[in-house]
C-alpha positions, 0 to 999 in steps of 0.5 A: 500500500502506498501513500497518496503523496508517494503516488503523486511524486512517482506516478510513472514508477507506480504505473510500472508497479501496477503492470508487474503486480496485480494492483497498487493500493493507494492510501490517504490518511492511512486508509485505503482509498483507490486501486491502480491496476493495469488495463489488462487486469481491468478488462479481465475484471470487467469480463468476469463481472459480465460473466457473473451477471449471467448467473445473478440477477438482482430481484425486481423491486420495482413498484409494479412487481411489488404491487403484483406481489401484494395482489397475489398475496391478497388472492391467496388470503381470500382463497385460504379464508374461503377454505377455513371451514374445511379440514386442512387436507381439504383446503390444501387439496382445493388450493393445489388445484387452482390456477393463480392468475396475475 
């Protein structure tokens, strides 16, 4: 880890160091603040991030999706409420046979 003042005074050397090592961590007031890395390493990280995004999709938290979830939950509550007079087995059998619409 290098101090930011060292990086300012020796930027050419720091660039060479980033080319020969994976990265150079730059600290300011003793805390790591930024990382300097080679363009090749940067491209590798971008490709890895893009490849990972194929497998990970963050949940949709849009207002439309939340509203749809609330409507489905309300529909389930109504269906369960209509089955309260039945036994649990009868209610579950009845609910399993239903098609849930959006």
